[in-house]
ROSE-51004 format. One line per 8 residues: number of its first residue (from 1); their letters; for each residue x, y, z of C-alpha. Coordinates in nm, 3 decimals. Layout:
// ROSE-51004
NUM) A) X,Y,Z; ...
END
This chain:
// ROSE-51004
1) XXXXXXXX) 3.814,8.801,28.914; 3.610,8.950,28.630; 3.731,9.023,28.282; 4.029,9.255,28.249; 4.137,9.446,27.939; 4.451,9.632,27.830; 4.547,9.862,27.542; 4.820,9.793,27.288
9) XXXXXXXX) 4.966,10.011,27.011; 5.172,9.908,26.709; 5.493,10.090,26.618; 5.617,10.159,26.265; 5.804,9.824,26.262; 5.489,9.622,26.338; 5.573,9.554,26.703; 5.281,9.569,26.949
17) XXXXXXXX) 5.344,9.717,27.295; 5.134,9.759,27.607; 5.026,10.112,27.694; 5.167,10.208,28.033; 5.072,10.470,28.289; 5.299,10.742,28.429; 5.420,10.495,28.694; 5.530,10.245,28.428
25) XXXXXXXX) 5.261,9.987,28.502; 5.043,9.844,28.227; 4.707,10.022,28.207; 4.428,9.773,28.275; 4.052,9.818,28.277; 3.755,9.630,28.418; 3.550,9.675,28.101; 3.613,9.681,27.728
33) XXXXXXXX) 3.421,10.007,27.702; 3.650,10.172,27.959; 3.957,10.052,27.772; 3.822,10.181,27.439; 3.738,10.519,27.592; 4.093,10.556,27.730; 4.236,10.443,27.396; 4.040,10.716,27.216
41) XXXXXXXX) 4.153,10.968,27.478; 4.523,10.879,27.452; 4.541,10.816,27.075; 4.253,11.014,26.917; 4.414,11.060,26.576; 4.513,10.695,26.539; 4.165,10.576,26.643; 3.996,10.810,26.394
49) XXXXXXXX) 4.235,10.716,26.112; 4.155,10.348,26.164; 3.786,10.422,26.110; 3.837,10.595,25.776; 4.175,10.503,25.631; 4.191,10.137,25.723; 4.482,9.967,25.889; 4.495,9.873,26.255
57) XXXXXXXX) 4.757,10.025,26.486; 4.571,10.020,26.818; 4.378,9.745,26.994; 4.204,9.645,27.313; 4.304,9.300,27.437; 4.131,9.081,27.694; 4.371,8.963,27.963; 4.299,8.604,28.062
65) XXXXXXXX) 4.564,8.578,28.336; 4.800,8.821,28.500; 5.172,8.743,28.522; 5.126,8.648,28.887; 4.841,8.409,28.806; 5.049,8.257,28.525; 5.343,8.194,28.759; 5.114,8.051,29.028
73) XXXXXXX) 4.936,7.828,28.777; 4.596,7.982,28.852; 4.350,7.879,28.577; 4.200,8.156,28.363; 3.864,8.291,28.479; 3.571,8.086,28.361; 3.772,7.761,28.344
END
Protein backbone atom coordinates (compact mmCIF):
# COMPACT_ATOMS: atom_id res chain seq x y z
CA UNK A 1 0.00 0.00 0.00
CA UNK A 2 1.34 3.43 -0.92
CA UNK A 3 1.06 6.58 1.12
CA UNK A 4 -2.43 7.71 2.05
CA UNK A 5 -3.49 11.18 3.17
CA UNK A 6 -6.58 12.68 4.82
CA UNK A 7 -7.87 16.19 5.54
CA UNK A 8 -8.61 17.60 8.98
CA UNK A 9 -10.20 20.88 10.07
CA UNK A 10 -10.11 22.59 13.45
CA UNK A 11 -13.27 23.91 15.09
CA UNK A 12 -13.53 27.07 17.20
CA UNK A 13 -12.71 25.06 20.37
CA UNK A 14 -9.42 23.75 18.95
CA UNK A 15 -10.67 20.23 18.23
CA UNK A 16 -9.43 18.63 14.99
CA UNK A 17 -11.86 16.45 13.00
CA UNK A 18 -11.57 14.34 9.88
CA UNK A 19 -13.31 15.64 6.77
CA UNK A 20 -15.94 13.14 5.65
CA UNK A 21 -17.71 12.53 2.36
CA UNK A 22 -21.47 12.52 1.78
CA UNK A 23 -21.55 8.83 2.76
CA UNK A 24 -19.94 9.58 6.13
CA UNK A 25 -16.61 7.92 5.36
CA UNK A 26 -13.32 9.74 5.91
CA UNK A 27 -12.01 11.29 2.70
CA UNK A 28 -8.65 9.75 1.82
CA UNK A 29 -6.27 10.46 -1.04
CA UNK A 30 -3.39 8.66 -2.71
CA UNK A 31 -1.28 11.81 -2.91
CA UNK A 32 -0.64 14.87 -0.78
CA UNK A 33 -1.28 17.08 -3.80
CA UNK A 34 -4.72 15.52 -4.32
CA UNK A 35 -5.58 16.05 -0.66
CA UNK A 36 -4.45 19.69 -0.77
CA UNK A 37 -6.46 20.33 -3.94
CA UNK A 38 -9.63 18.91 -2.32
CA UNK A 39 -8.93 20.92 0.84
CA UNK A 40 -8.74 24.13 -1.20
CA UNK A 41 -11.94 23.15 -3.03
CA UNK A 42 -13.91 22.42 0.15
CA UNK A 43 -12.51 25.20 2.36
CA UNK A 44 -11.26 27.95 0.00
CA UNK A 45 -11.68 30.84 2.44
CA UNK A 46 -9.93 29.07 5.32
CA UNK A 47 -7.02 28.01 3.09
CA UNK A 48 -6.57 31.56 1.76
CA UNK A 49 -6.82 33.11 5.24
CA UNK A 50 -4.06 30.80 6.49
CA UNK A 51 -1.75 32.12 3.78
CA UNK A 52 -2.22 35.77 4.71
CA UNK A 53 -3.60 36.06 8.23
CA UNK A 54 -1.65 33.31 9.95
CA UNK A 55 -3.13 30.64 12.14
CA UNK A 56 -3.72 27.07 11.06
CA UNK A 57 -7.23 25.61 10.96
CA UNK A 58 -6.88 23.05 8.17
CA UNK A 59 -4.28 20.36 7.55
CA UNK A 60 -3.36 17.39 5.42
CA UNK A 61 -2.24 14.38 7.45
CA UNK A 62 -0.39 11.28 6.29
CA UNK A 63 -2.14 8.09 7.36
CA UNK A 64 0.36 5.44 8.39
CA UNK A 65 -2.17 2.68 9.11
CA UNK A 66 -5.89 2.29 8.64
CA UNK A 67 -8.09 1.22 11.55
CA UNK A 68 -8.26 -2.28 10.06
CA UNK A 69 -4.47 -2.51 9.79
CA UNK A 70 -4.13 -1.25 13.37
CA UNK A 71 -6.51 -3.92 14.68
CA UNK A 72 -4.78 -6.64 12.64
CA UNK A 73 -1.34 -5.50 13.80
CA UNK A 74 -0.14 -4.87 10.25
CA UNK A 75 3.09 -2.81 10.39
CA UNK A 76 3.02 0.66 8.80
CA UNK A 77 4.19 0.84 5.18
CA UNK A 78 7.94 1.10 4.84
CA UNK A 79 8.63 -0.75 8.11
